[in-house]
N, C-alpha and C positions, 0 to 999 in steps of 0.2 A: 614430559612436557606436553601440554595440550594447547591448541590454538584454534580460534574461529573468528569469523567476522560477520557482522549483521549491519543492515542499513539503518540510518536514522531518517525517519520520515519528515516531510516538510510541515512541521507543526512547531510554532514558536516555543511552546512549553517543552516539547520533546527535545528540541535541539539545545535549549537552555539547560534542561536537566542533564543532558549528556555532558555538556561542558562543566557544569557544576559538580557532577558526580565524579568524573575522572580526575579533576584538579582539586578535589576536596582537601583542605589543609590537614584534617585529622587522618585521612587515609594516606597522604603523601608526605607525612612528617613536615608540615609547614611548607609544602611545595618544594622541599629539597629534592624530591624525586619526580619533578615535572620538567620536561624538556619541550621547547617549542621550536619546530623546524619550519622556516620560511614564513612565519607569521609573528605578529606582535604578541609578546608574552603577557602584556597587560590587557590587550583587547583582541584575543585570537578569533573570537566570533565575528568581530567587525572586519578583520582581515579577510576571513573566508567569505563573508557576505559581499565585500568589495570585489573580490575575484569573480563571483557569480554575476554581479551587476556589470562588470567590465565586458563579460562575454554573453550577456543577456541569457543566462541559464536560469530558467524558471521551473525546471523539472522537479517532481516531488521528492526524490531521494537526494537530500542535501549533503549527506556525509555517511561515512561508514565507521562503525565502532567495532574494533577487533580486540581480542584479548589473548594473552600468552601466560600460561600458568606453569608452575614448577612443583616438583615433589616437595612435601613438607620437610623443612630443615636442610635441604641440600644446597641452598644458595642464599647469599646475603642480599640485602636490598641494593647495595652498590653494584654487585655483579649482575643482578636481574635487570636493573635499570640500564646498565651498559649494554646488555644483550638486546633489550628492547629498542634502544636508540640506534644501535647498529642495524637491527632488522629494518627499522623504518627508513634509515638512510640508504640502505642497499636496495630496498624495494620501491620506495615512494618519493624520497626527498628531492630527486632530480626534477620532479614535475608537480608535486602536490604539497599543500600545507598540511603538516602533521603535528599532533600533540602526543607525546609519550608520557604516561604517568604510571609510576610503580606504587601499588597499594600494599600497605603493611597491616591492614586491619583484620585480616583473616589469618588462619593458621599457616596457610601457604602464601608466600609472596607471589604476586602476579602483576603483569603489565596490562595496561589499557592503552589502545592506540586509536586516536580519533583522526580520520582522514577526510579532508574535503573531497567531495565527489567531482569537483571541477578543477582542472589543471590550471595553474597560474601561468603556464608557458603558452598554451594555445587554446585553452577553453575546452579541450576534449575531456570526456568524462571517464572516470574509473568505473568499470562495469561489474567487477567481482565475478568473473567467470570461473569455471572449474579449473581452467589453466592458471588463473591468478591464485586460486586457493592452493593448488598443488605447489606453485612457486613459493608461496608464503610458508607452507609446511616444510618444503625441502630446505629453504634458507634458514628457517628457525631451527630445524634439526641439525643443520651443518654448524650453526653458531653454538648450539648447546654441546655438541660433540667436541668442538674446539675448546670449550671450557670444562670438558670432562663431566658433563651432566647427562642425566637419564633422558632417553627419547623413547617414544612408543614404537614398537616394532609392528610392521605390516599395518600401518594406519589406513591404507586404502580400503582393505576389506572391512575393517571396523566401521569406517565412515559410511560405506555403502549400506551396510546393514542398519545402522542407526538412521540414516537419512530416509530410507524407505519407510520405516515406521513413523518417523517424524512427519514426513510429507503427507502420509495418509491422515494423520491426526490434524494437520493444518488444513487439509482439504475439507475435512468434516467441519472444522470451525468456520471456514469460509461459507460453505453451503448453508450451515445453520444461521449464520448472521445475515446472509443474503435473503433467506426465506423470511426471517423476522422483519427485515427492513423493507421487503416488498409489501408486507402487510401494513407497515407504518408510514410508507411514502406514497404520494399520489403521482409524482412526476419523476421522470428518469434523472433529471438534474438533482432533485432533492434526494433521490435514492443514493447516487454516487457521493453527494456531499455527506450524507449520513455514514456511508461506508468509510469515507476519509476520516470522519470524527472518531471512528472505531480503530483507526490506525492503519487502514488498508490504503494501498496506492494502486491506481489503474494506469497501465501503459500500453500503447499500441506498438507491437513489434512486428514489422512487416505488414501482413494482411490480417494478423490475429491480435486479439486483446488478451493481455495477461494481467494478473493481479498479484500484488506482493503482500504476503501476510506480515503483520507487525514483527513477528519473531522468526521469520524465515527469509533469508537473503536472496533466494533465487525466484525468478518469476514462475507463477503457476498459470498456465493458459486456461482461459475460461472453458474452452471446448473439452478439456479433460475432466471437468466437473460434472458433465452431463448436459443433455440437450437443453433442459429448462434453464440452465445457467449461462447459455451463450449470450453475448451482449445484446443482440437483437431480440432474443426471447425474453430477456428481463424487461425490456420496454413493452413487449406484447403482454406480459403478465400484469404490468402496471395498468395498461390500457384496459385489459379484461376486468380488472378489479374496479375500475371506475364506471363500468357499465352496470347500471342498476337493473335488477330483475324487472321485466315488464309486467309480469303477473305475480304480485306479492302473495296472493292466495295459493298459487301453485308452489311457490317457494316454501310457504308454511306447511303445505301438505307434504312436500318432499321431506322436510326435516322431521315431521311426525312419523313418516314411514321409512326413514333413512336406513335403519338396520335391515328391514325386510327388503328394501330396494337393493341393498348391497348383496344380500343372499340370493335374490332373484338374478342379479347380474352374474353371480358365480354358479348359477344353476343348482343352488342348494335349497331353493324354495319350491316345493311341489304341492299338489292338492289344491284345495279351494283358495288358500292364501296366495299361492303362486298365480292362480287364475285372476284373483282380485287385483294383484299388482300389475299384471299384464293389461287388465281392463283400464286401470288408472293411467298407464302409459299410453294406451290407444286414445284416451281422451285428452292427452297432453297435460294431465294433472301432474304426472311424474315425467321428468325429462328422460329420454332414452340415452342422450349423450349431451355433453356440454356444447352449446352452440358457439361456433367460432365466428368472429367478425370477418366480414368480407375485406378484401384488400382496399377497396374504396373507403370503407368505414374507418379502417386504421389510418389511411392517409388523411382523412378528414379530422380525426382526433389529433394527429400530429400537428396539423395546421392550427387546430384549436389551442394546443399547447403554445404554439408560436404567438397566436393572437393574445393569449393570456399574458405572456411576457411583455408584449408591446403595450397592453393596457396598464400593466404594473409600472412600466417605465413612464408612461404619460401621466399616470396618477401621482406617483411619488415625486416627480419633478414639476408638478403643477403646470403641465403644458396644456393650454386650452385652445390654441389655434395654430394654423400653419406657420405663422410668423415666429411664434415662440419655439416651434419645433425646429425651424431653420436656425434660429439663434442658438439653440441647444446643440445642434449638430455642428455649428461653427466653433463653439467653445470646445467641444470634444476633439474636433479636428486640430485646433490650435494646440491643445494639450498633447495630442499624438505627435504633431510636428516637433514640438519642444523635446519630447522624450527621444525621438529619432535623432535629433541633433546631439543630445547629450550622449547617446549611445555611440554615435560616430566619433565624438570627442574621446570617449573611453577607448575606442579601437585604435585611434591614431596618435594619441598623445605620447 
């Protein structure tokens, strides 16, 4: 028996696909093997969304998708589904909305478990910590042994070994995608929006920023990826990219001499060629090092980003004078007041 759990990111298509996939009629024998705990069997997605709205939970990870598989031929669909439902009831059903679906479309019967990340009891979130994973594993093994089924021995050792290599692979994915999107994005908001479109989720944990890979359920802290991937340094890289070279002829000369310049930096270029490159550097035709922006210049560029957003707001809402701006602000304030009242109603009804 094997089991694992991954998060479902806050993307309308992603969450719909998760619901559609686990409750697919062909896979579940016409939904004969689909059980809905604490949610509407006809509209489970709406039930889970209502819980989130009730507790004003807008965090990006909206659900967790787990699976439980069995050896080929050792279990019937009825028994597998019964085990899956008991697992969900024992671990999650006292606090969370859960869907358990048993799939029959593969050689081995397996269960899918979709869990709302927000508790319908108090709004607290399921975090999927290592402790949660161990508890899931232990409970699953206990149930399988009760039914006389096979369980993996020494799963902790195997899990550690696999996770180490998987983690390295996911970290490489993240760095590769971040490098690509730094080149494709101009502003930090655009950069993180593009990362979200690729399935990543950013979260602040304490004083640090962490990122979630689409196929890895635990947070990966940005500081573990290397200095250039720190949250602040991503913004600096975007700012550096927007600074146009002041002397385009110097840039052209640099690219023409790029390979020789690299060799000179590594002290591999000697003789007349090395002297020539040194001469070009002394004339500032070739840069000796990348010029970094001053602290004041970076602050000015951040203010420029803010001004650009303000200009976009004024332009898109056709605000042409201070009176129109006051009216716009009042409309937004009224909308906010209405939403706050609705939220209070959800809390105390």
